[in-house]
C-alpha positions in Angstrom: 182.6 -102.4 55.4 184.3 -99.5 56.6 187.3 -100.2 54.4 184.9 -100.2 51.3 183.1 -97.4 52.5 186.3 -95.4 52.6 187.1 -96.7 48.8 184.0 -96.0 47.1 184.3 -92.3 48.6 187.9 -91.9 47.3 186.6 -92.9 43.9 183.8 -90.5 44.0 186.0 -87.6 45.4 188.6 -88.2 42.8 186.0 -88.0 40.0 184.8 -84.9 41.2 188.5 -83.2 41.7 190.0 -84.2 38.4 188.6 -86.1 36.4 192.7 -96.5 33.5 196.3 -95.9 32.7 197.3 -92.6 31.9 197.4 -91.8 28.4 201.0 -91.8 27.5 201.9 -95.1 28.1 198.8 -96.0 25.6 199.4 -93.7 23.1 203.1 -94.2 23.0 203.6 -97.9 23.5 200.3 -99.6 22.2 201.1 -100.9 18.5 198.2 -101.7 16.1 198.0 -105.4 15.4 195.5 -105.4 12.8 196.6 -105.7 9.1 196.3 -103.4 6.4 195.4 -105.0 3.0 196.8 -101.9 1.6 200.4 -103.4 2.5 199.7 -106.7 0.7 202.8 -107.8 -1.4 204.8 -104.8 -0.1 208.3 -105.3 1.5 209.1 -102.4 4.0 211.7 -101.2 6.4 211.1 -100.0 9.4 212.5 -98.4 12.5 211.0 -98.6 15.8 212.9 -96.8 18.2 212.6 -95.1 21.6 215.0 -92.5 23.4 214.3 -92.1 27.2 215.5 -90.6 30.1 213.8 -91.9 33.6 214.9 -91.1 36.9 213.2 -92.8 39.9 214.0 -90.9 43.1 212.7 -93.7 45.7 213.4 -93.0 49.3 211.9 -96.1 50.6 212.1 -99.3 52.3 209.8 -100.7 49.3 212.5 -100.3 46.6 215.8 -98.6 45.7 216.0 -95.5 43.4 217.3 -95.7 40.0 217.5 -94.2 36.7 217.1 -95.5 33.0 219.0 -93.4 30.4 219.0 -94.8 26.9 217.5 -96.3 23.7 216.2 -99.0 22.5 216.1 -99.9 18.6 213.8 -102.0 16.5 215.0 -102.4 12.9 213.1 -104.8 10.6 211.9 -105.9 7.5 207.9 -106.2 7.0 206.4 -108.1 4.1 202.8 -109.2 3.6 202.7 -111.9 0.9 199.0 -112.0 1.2 196.1 -109.8 2.6 196.0 -111.9 6.0 199.6 -112.8 6.5 202.0 -110.4 8.2 205.9 -111.4 8.8 208.5 -109.2 10.4 212.4 -109.9 11.0 214.8 -107.7 12.4 217.0 -107.0 15.6 215.9 -105.6 19.2 218.9 -103.6 20.7 218.7 -102.0 24.1 221.8 -99.2 24.8 221.9 -97.6 28.5 224.0 -94.6 28.3 227.3 -95.2 30.0 226.7 -98.9 30.0 229.6 -101.4 28.6 228.4 -104.3 29.5 224.9 -106.2 29.7 223.4 -109.3 31.5 222.0 -112.0 28.8 218.5 -112.1 30.0 215.5 -109.9 30.7 216.0 -106.5 32.7 212.8 -107.3 35.1 214.7 -108.8 38.1 214.0 -112.1 38.5 217.4 -113.0 40.2 216.8 -116.7 40.4 216.9 -117.3 36.9 219.2 -114.6 35.3 222.5 -115.6 33.9 225.8 -114.4 35.0 227.0 -114.1 31.5 227.4 -110.9 30.2 227.5 -109.3 26.5 229.2 -106.1 25.9 228.5 -103.0 23.8 224.6 -103.5 23.6 222.0 -105.7 24.7 221.1 -107.4 21.4 218.3 -110.0 20.7 216.8 -111.3 17.2 213.5 -110.0 16.4 210.8 -112.2 14.4 207.2 -112.1 14.4 204.4 -114.2 12.0 201.2 -113.2 12.2 197.8 -114.6 10.6 194.3 -112.9 10.8 191.4 -115.3 10.3 188.2 -113.2 10.4 187.7 -112.1 14.3 190.5 -114.0 15.4 194.8 -113.2 15.0 197.4 -115.8 15.8 201.0 -114.2 16.6 204.0 -116.5 16.6 207.5 -115.0 17.9 207.4 -111.7 19.0 204.0 -111.0 20.3 202.1 -108.0 21.0 203.3 -107.7 24.6 203.8 -104.9 27.3 201.5 -101.8 27.0 199.5 -104.3 24.3 198.3 -106.3 27.3 196.2 -103.3 28.4 196.9 -104.8 32.0 196.0 -102.6 35.2 198.7 -100.9 37.1 199.0 -103.5 40.2 199.8 -106.1 37.5 201.9 -104.4 35.4 204.5 -101.5 35.8 204.5 -99.4 32.8 208.4 -98.6 32.9 208.9 -102.3 31.8 207.5 -100.8 28.2 211.4 -99.6 28.3 213.4 -102.1 30.3 212.4 -105.1 29.9 212.9 -107.5 26.8 210.7 -107.9 23.8 208.3 -111.0 24.8 208.2 -114.4 22.6 205.9 -117.1 22.2 202.7 -117.2 20.9 199.5 -114.9 20.9 195.9 -115.1 20.4 193.5 -112.2 20.1 189.9 -111.9 19.4 187.7 -108.9 18.7 184.0 -109.1 18.7 181.7 -106.1 19.2 181.2 -106.7 22.7 184.4 -108.7 23.7 188.2 -108.2 23.6 190.2 -111.3 24.6 193.9 -111.5 24.8 195.9 -114.6 25.9 199.5 -115.1 25.2 202.5 -117.4 26.5 205.8 -115.7 26.9 208.7 -118.1 27.3 211.5 -116.4 29.1 214.0 -118.6 29.4 214.8 -121.8 27.7 216.9 -124.2 29.0 218.8 -127.3 27.9 219.9 -130.4 29.6 222.3 -129.2 32.5 221.8 -125.9 32.1 222.3 -124.2 35.8 219.4 -121.8 35.6 215.6 -122.7 35.2 212.9 -122.7 32.3 210.6 -119.9 32.8 207.5 -118.8 31.0 204.4 -116.8 31.7 201.0 -117.2 30.6 198.6 -114.5 30.4 194.7 -113.6 29.6 192.8 -110.3 29.6 189.1 -110.6 29.1 187.8 -107.4 28.3 183.6 -107.2 28.1 182.0 -104.1 26.8 178.6 -103.6 28.5 177.8 -101.1 25.6 178.7 -99.5 22.6 182.3 -97.5 23.0 180.4 -94.5 21.1 178.1 -94.2 24.2 178.7 -90.9 26.3 178.7 -93.2 29.5 180.7 -96.7 28.5 180.7 -99.6 30.6 183.0 -102.3 30.6 184.8 -105.1 32.9 187.9 -107.0 32.7 189.4 -110.3 34.3 193.2 -110.6 34.0 195.4 -113.5 35.0 199.0 -113.8 35.0 200.7 -116.9 35.7 204.6 -117.7 36.0 205.8 -121.3 35.9 209.5 -122.2 36.9 211.4 -125.5 36.5 211.3 -128.0 33.7 212.1 -131.5 33.2 215.5 -130.4 32.1 216.0 -128.3 35.3 218.8 -129.6 37.5 218.7 -126.8 40.1 217.5 -127.1 43.9 215.2 -124.6 43.2 212.2 -127.1 42.7 209.1 -126.2 40.9 207.5 -122.9 41.4 204.4 -121.5 40.0 203.1 -118.1 41.1 200.0 -116.5 40.1 198.0 -112.8 40.0 194.6 -112.2 38.9 192.0 -109.2 39.2 188.4 -108.3 37.9 187.4 -105.0 37.5 184.7 -102.6 36.4 185.3 -99.5 34.5 183.1 -96.3 33.4 184.6 -94.0 30.3 182.5 -91.0 30.0 183.0 -88.7 26.7 181.5 -85.2 27.1 179.4 -83.7 24.3 181.9 -80.5 24.1 185.1 -82.1 24.3 187.4 -79.4 23.7 188.8 -79.3 27.5 187.9 -82.7 28.8 188.1 -85.1 26.3 187.7 -88.3 28.5 186.9 -89.4 32.2 187.4 -92.6 33.5 187.2 -94.6 36.7 187.7 -98.1 37.8 187.4 -100.3 40.6 189.6 -103.7 40.8 189.5 -106.6 43.0 193.2 -108.5 43.0 194.5 -111.9 44.5 198.0 -113.8 44.7 198.7 -117.1 44.7 201.6 -119.2 45.3 200.9 -122.6 43.9 204.0 -124.3 44.4 207.4 -123.4 45.8 208.5 -121.0 48.2 209.4 -117.5 46.2 206.9 -115.7 48.1 207.0 -115.7 51.7 203.4 -116.1 51.8 200.9 -118.2 49.8 197.7 -116.1 49.3 197.3 -112.2 49.4 194.1 -110.1 48.4 194.0 -106.3 47.6 191.8 -103.8 46.2 192.5 -100.8 43.7 190.8 -97.9 42.7 191.7 -95.3 39.9 190.1 -92.5 38.2 191.9 -90.8 35.1 191.5 -87.5 33.0 192.3 -86.4 29.4 192.5 -82.7 28.8 192.9 -81.1 25.6 193.9 -84.7 24.4 197.4 -84.1 25.2 197.2 -83.8 28.9 196.6 -87.0 31.3 195.9 -87.3 34.9 195.5 -90.3 37.1 194.7 -90.5 40.7 194.9 -94.2 42.3 194.7 -95.8 45.7 196.0 -99.4 46.4 194.9 -101.3 49.5 196.5 -104.5 51.0 194.8 -105.1 54.2 197.5 -107.8 54.9 199.2 -109.6 52.3 199.9 -109.3 48.4 202.4 -110.1 45.9 203.0 -109.2 42.2 204.7 -110.6 39.3 205.3 -107.8 37.3 203.5 -105.0 38.8 204.4 -101.6 40.5 206.7 -102.3 43.8 204.6 -100.0 45.7 201.6 -102.0 44.9 203.0 -105.4 46.8 204.0 -106.2 50.3 207.3 -107.6 49.7 209.9 -105.3 50.0 212.4 -105.2 46.9 215.0 -103.5 48.8 215.7 -105.5 52.1 215.6 -109.3 51.9 213.0 -111.3 53.9 211.2 -107.9 54.7 207.4 -107.9 54.4 204.6 -105.7 55.2 201.8 -106.7 57.4 199.2 -104.5 55.5 200.4 -101.7 52.5 198.4 -98.6 51.7 199.8 -97.0 48.4 198.1 -93.7 46.8 199.5 -92.5 43.9 199.3 -89.5 41.3 200.4 -89.7 37.7 200.4 -86.5 35.5 201.6 -87.2 31.9 201.7 -85.2 28.5 201.8 -86.3 25.0 202.4 -84.5 21.7 201.8 -86.2 18.5 203.6 -84.8 15.3 202.7 -87.1 13.4 201.4 -90.7 13.7 205.3 -92.1 13.4 206.5 -89.1 15.4 205.7 -88.8 19.5 206.8 -86.9 22.7 206.0 -87.8 25.9 206.5 -86.5 29.5 205.3 -87.6 33.1 205.5 -87.2 36.7 204.5 -89.6 39.3 204.3 -89.7 42.9 203.8 -92.5 45.4 202.6 -92.2 49.1 203.0 -95.3 50.8 201.9 -96.2 54.2 202.6 -99.3 56.4 204.1 -100.1 60.4 203.0 -96.5 60.9 205.6 -95.3 58.4 204.8 -93.2 55.4 207.4 -93.3 52.4 207.1 -90.6 49.4 208.8 -91.3 46.5 208.8 -89.5 42.9 209.8 -90.1 39.5 210.0 -88.4 36.2 210.4 -89.4 32.6 210.6 -88.0 28.9 210.7 -90.0 25.9 210.6 -89.5 22.1 209.0 -92.1 20.2 209.9 -92.5 16.2 208.7 -95.2 13.9 209.2 -94.4 10.3 208.6 -96.7 7.8 210.1 -96.9 4.1 208.6 -98.7 1.2 211.3 -100.9 -0.8 209.3 -102.9 -3.5 205.7 -103.6 -4.2 204.4 -106.3 -6.2 
């Protein structure tokens, strides 16, 4: 009861001091998936590009520090043969400044199924997306609307993967109704042939978002249930690792407040989430179950400046698949090191400037204070990003 009281007091105090995800990631990395009927029978060239510099000054037993300077590019052709069908064909490339070789697999570190083969010059992947809209349902095959588009909370998804991870590929079904948004997907991350020396791996995800009242209301209430399941193995698996199934889940409630005179404060949000981790099979995690709580308060000022303060509390054990390393009791720095409880407070300040819909500039600063075993680690990171997404009409039939 004492811990619950502390968390509730923290949420109330945070909302008084400063007012979900900081706005920079939503504004720069969430892609619109609704098909525009204006583009019917139009062939276009699109260049989706991001130039970034991110520096993680992490001096901690939890994770190592590193930098990410570079660019990713997605040049592609797009065509809508009929109003509810959208097709894309192109490439995804990642170029890190100063690098001359790249591993074949995803940059999110899952060492047990990374290949030891390397490519030179740039990290290139084919890009294909086939999309169909059926009234309230959207079906996507190939490259799905992943990463930030899933709108996962910080303990389940580290926003840095918007710039470092490979695009998600598989199948996705989206449901949009006035009071419900449902995002379900399967991201196939590692395909195996017979006698391959790495494991098959895929992730299944669900984000069910229930809107209690209209979003136009000054006080908008909503709740969500989010689930991630990663499976490794497969019938063609010849490794000695065995089948492994790992799960993360959360249930949360959120309130968004939009003031009537919103010249200074354009939005204020607060959320509370209950988290669980479960290892259904395998021994990748040193424990099978874990629980945690997470609260966050965010504000948008002048519609450009975003601020977020949050607190993560794992009383004993909790592991995540893709979340922030400061929200897991398993160290990424030292092998076989776990923490008997972890308490992390964090602050994020960001700024975004939209030149036009296709050109956006953003910068952010983050600070993490993680406490465990009587030790307190204070870590910082900062980043600057330029997103360009021009579209050129080639021909309209």
